[in-house]
C-alpha positions as CSV (number, residue, x, y, z in Angstrom):
1,M,-3.9,-13.9,6.4
2,A,-4.1,-10.3,5.7
3,L,-6.0,-8.4,7.7
4,E,-8.0,-5.5,6.6
5,I,-7.4,-2.2,8.2
6,T,-8.9,1.6,7.4
7,C,-6.2,4.3,7.7
8,T,-7.4,5.5,10.6
9,E,-6.6,2.2,11.9
10,L,-2.8,2.1,9.9
11,L,-2.3,5.2,11.6
12,E,-2.6,3.6,15.3
13,L,-1.0,0.5,14.0
14,S,2.2,3.1,12.7
15,K,2.5,3.9,16.2
16,E,2.7,0.9,18.1
17,H,5.2,-1.1,15.2
18,Q,8.2,1.0,15.0
19,G,10.3,0.0,11.3
20,A,7.1,-0.8,9.0
21,T,6.5,-0.5,6.2
22,L,4.2,1.1,3.6
23,L,4.1,-0.4,0.4
24,D,1.8,1.6,-2.7
25,V,1.0,-0.6,-5.5
26,R,-0.9,1.7,-8.2
27,T,0.6,2.9,-11.3
28,E,3.2,5.4,-12.0
29,A,0.5,7.2,-13.6
30,E,-1.7,7.1,-10.6
31,W,0.9,8.3,-8.8
32,Q,1.7,11.1,-11.0
33,Q,-2.3,12.1,-10.6
34,D,-3.2,11.5,-7.4
35,G,0.2,12.1,-5.5
36,K,1.9,9.7,-3.2
37,P,1.4,8.5,0.8
38,N,4.1,10.2,2.5
39,G,4.7,7.2,5.0
40,K,8.1,8.5,6.2
41,E,6.0,11.2,8.1
42,L,4.4,8.8,10.4
43,G,8.0,6.8,10.8
44,L,7.1,3.7,8.1
45,N,9.4,2.8,5.7
46,T,8.0,3.4,1.6
47,Y,7.9,1.8,-0.8
48,F,6.4,2.0,-4.4
49,L,6.4,-0.9,-6.7
50,S,3.3,-0.7,-9.1
51,Y,1.4,-4.8,-9.1
52,L,-0.4,-3.9,-12.6
53,L,1.3,-2.0,-15.3
54,D,-0.5,0.4,-18.3
55,T,0.1,-1.2,-21.2
56,E,-1.7,-0.3,-24.7
57,N,-3.6,-3.4,-24.2
58,G,-4.9,-1.8,-20.8
59,R,-3.6,-3.4,-17.8
60,V,-1.4,-6.3,-17.2
61,V,0.7,-7.7,-13.9
62,N,4.3,-6.6,-13.5
63,D,6.0,-9.8,-14.1
64,K,8.9,-8.2,-12.2
65,F,6.9,-7.4,-9.5
66,E,8.4,-10.1,-7.1
67,E,11.9,-9.7,-7.9
68,T,11.7,-5.6,-7.6
69,L,9.8,-6.5,-4.1
70,N,12.6,-9.1,-3.0
71,C,15.1,-5.9,-3.9
72,F,13.6,-4.0,-0.7
73,Q,14.9,-6.5,1.4
74,I,11.8,-5.6,3.6
75,D,11.9,-7.0,7.1
76,K,9.6,-9.6,7.9
77,D,9.9,-9.5,11.5
78,K,8.0,-5.8,10.7
79,V,4.8,-5.3,10.0
80,V,4.0,-4.2,6.1
81,F,1.0,-2.0,5.3
82,V,-0.1,-2.2,1.4
83,M,-2.4,0.1,-0.3
84,C,-3.7,0.9,-4.0
85,K,-5.9,3.1,-5.2
86,S,-9.3,1.2,-3.7
87,G,-8.0,-1.7,-1.8
88,V,-8.2,-4.5,-4.2
89,R,-4.5,-4.9,-6.1
90,S,-3.3,-4.2,-2.4
91,A,-5.4,-6.7,-1.4
92,K,-4.3,-9.5,-3.9
93,V,-0.3,-8.4,-2.9
94,A,-1.1,-8.2,1.1
95,M,-2.5,-12.0,0.5
96,L,0.9,-13.0,-1.7
97,L,3.7,-11.7,1.1
98,D,1.4,-13.3,3.9
99,Q,2.2,-16.6,1.9
100,K,5.6,-15.2,1.9
101,G,5.5,-15.3,5.8
102,F,5.2,-11.5,6.2
103,K,2.8,-10.4,8.6
104,T,0.4,-7.6,6.3
105,F,-2.5,-5.3,6.3
106,N,-4.2,-4.4,3.1
107,V,-6.0,-0.4,3.8
108,V,-9.1,-0.9,2.6
109,N,-10.4,2.2,0.0
110,G,-6.4,2.6,-0.4
111,F,-5.5,6.4,-1.2
112,I,-8.0,8.5,-2.8
113,C,-12.1,7.7,-2.6
114,S,-15.0,9.7,-3.0
115,E,-15.1,11.4,0.2
116,D,-18.4,10.5,1.2
117,V,-17.0,6.7,1.7
118,E,-16.7,5.7,4.9
119,P,-14.5,4.6,6.2
120,S,-12.5,7.3,4.2
121,C,-9.1,6.7,2.3
122,W,-5.6,8.4,3.1
123,K,-6.3,11.4,0.8
124,T,-9.7,12.3,2.9
125,S,-8.7,11.3,5.6
126,G,-5.7,14.1,5.8
127,L,-2.7,11.9,6.2
128,P,0.3,13.1,4.8
129,V,0.9,13.4,1.0
130,L,3.9,13.6,-1.3
């Protein structure tokens, strides 16, 4: 079962798990508007893959998500941290990865949130951003 962690916990766990992966599953528009986490600065293999795609009719599940994810060849022996904007989409992806045999962590509150949210998110925690 995927565990939920804060960005502060991710920072500590990244030091303990060399070669871990950070997977950001937000949309292209969110990356352009809010920026991207610089997981490489924390020693994390970092990938960006939208779980949902923006369409004229709203957001839809990316039907190529799993296929593209498999192309990344993420090591199942290493930890995977999954994040989105607020932690909802990443929870779904973390469960999917967990079912495939990965040890996953869902980063609650995700990349961006209100500064008054505790625990705070990636951006308000001062973690590195691209």
